[in-house]
N, C-alpha and C positions, 0 to 999 in steps of 0.2 A: 391211650396211656396204659402202661404196664408196670406194675409193681411186682418186686421179686423179694420174697423173704428169705433170708439165709442164715442157717446155722451149721452146726459140725455134721451131724449125720442125716438131717432131714427125716428123722423118725419120731420127733417130739414137737419141739418149739416152732420151727418154721411152718410145718403143716397146721399146727393149731392157729398160729397167727395168721396165715393164709385163709382159713375157714373163718375166722372171726372178721377178717377185713371183708371178705366176700359178702358175709351176711350184713355187715354195716353199710357197704356199697349198695346192696340190693335194696335195702330199706331206704335208702337215700335216692332211689331211682337211677343209680349209676351203673347200668349194666354195659356201658361202653368200656369200662376199665377192665383189663385183664390182670388177674391175680395168680401168682404161681409162687412156689417154693423150691429150693434145691439146698444141698449141702456140701461143705467142702470135703467131707469124706464119706459121702453117700455111696452105697454100694447096690442099691435096687431093693434093699429090704423093706418090709412092711413097717407101718408106724408101730409103735409100742402099744401093747395092750392098754397100759395105763392112760396113755394119751387117747387113745380111742374111747376109752371108758368115760373119763371126763368131760370130753367134748360131748360125748352121747346125753350126759347128764344136762347139758344147756340146749340139746336138740340139734347137734350138728354131728354129721356122720363123716369121719375120715379114716374109718376102718379099713376100706379098700385102697387106700392111698399107698404107693410104694416110693421109697426115696429115690431122689432124681439127683445125680451128680451136677455140680455147678460147672458151667462152661463159660468160656469167654463170650461165646454168641449170647448166652442168657444175660449176661452183664450188659452187652452192649444193646440188646434189643429192650432191656429195661429203663425206664426213666427214674424210678426210684427203686434202690435196693436197701431194704431194711434188714439190718443186722442186730443179732442178739448181744453181742460184746464188742468191746474196743478190739479184742484181738482178731475177730471176724472182719472188722474194718480194716485193719492193718493188713490181713491176708489178701482181702480183696483188692486193695490198692496195689500190693505187690504182683498180684496176679495179672493186674492191667485194667482193673475197673476204673472208671473215671470216678475221682474222689468226690466231685459235686453231686454225684448220684447217691451217695451212700448216707443213710440215716441210722443212727444208733437208736433202738427202741428203749424208751425211758432212760435210766441210768444204767441199762444192761439188764438182760433176763438170765440168771444162772440156769444151767443144764440139770433138768431133773432126772436124767437117764439113770436107771438103776435104782431110784427111789421109790416110795410108796404113793399110794393114791393122794394123800394129803399134800404131799410135796408137788405133785402134778397139778391139784387143784389150785394151789397158791401160785403155781407157774402160769396156768390158764388165766387166773384172775389178773396177774401182772400184765400179761400179754394183752388182756382185754382193754384194760386201762391205756396201755401204750399205743394199741392199735386204734383205740378211739380217738386219741390226740392226732394221730397221723392221718386218720380219716377225715376229721375236721378240716384240716388243712386242704386235702385232696378234694373234697366236696365243694369247696368254695371256687376252685379253678373253674 
């Protein structure tokens, strides 16, 4: 199984969500599941300093991660594509991703890009809750 997290730039939300999911799956003994992230407008840049800092606070290191552009191949290879907003879901469907693979995290996760650490912490915490719900479903499979 392959899970792909998608946001806009792949410098904040989706790499944070992927790291949270990987930790959750590792704790459940599910090393068989591949977790990745990509962005609709990713350009190969690094994760934001704020995202790296708030993840470090909970023992996860995403500092060396570089953004990965979304490709149709990544969509096709993925069993679940978790998105941050309804707009991401619509863009993926228009791009050719199978709608039945797309899952909105929570009721949507707003973009913290350009905000301060407190906003990034709130985003991390919202992602953690949404990822835990998705992980519970996946671990049962």
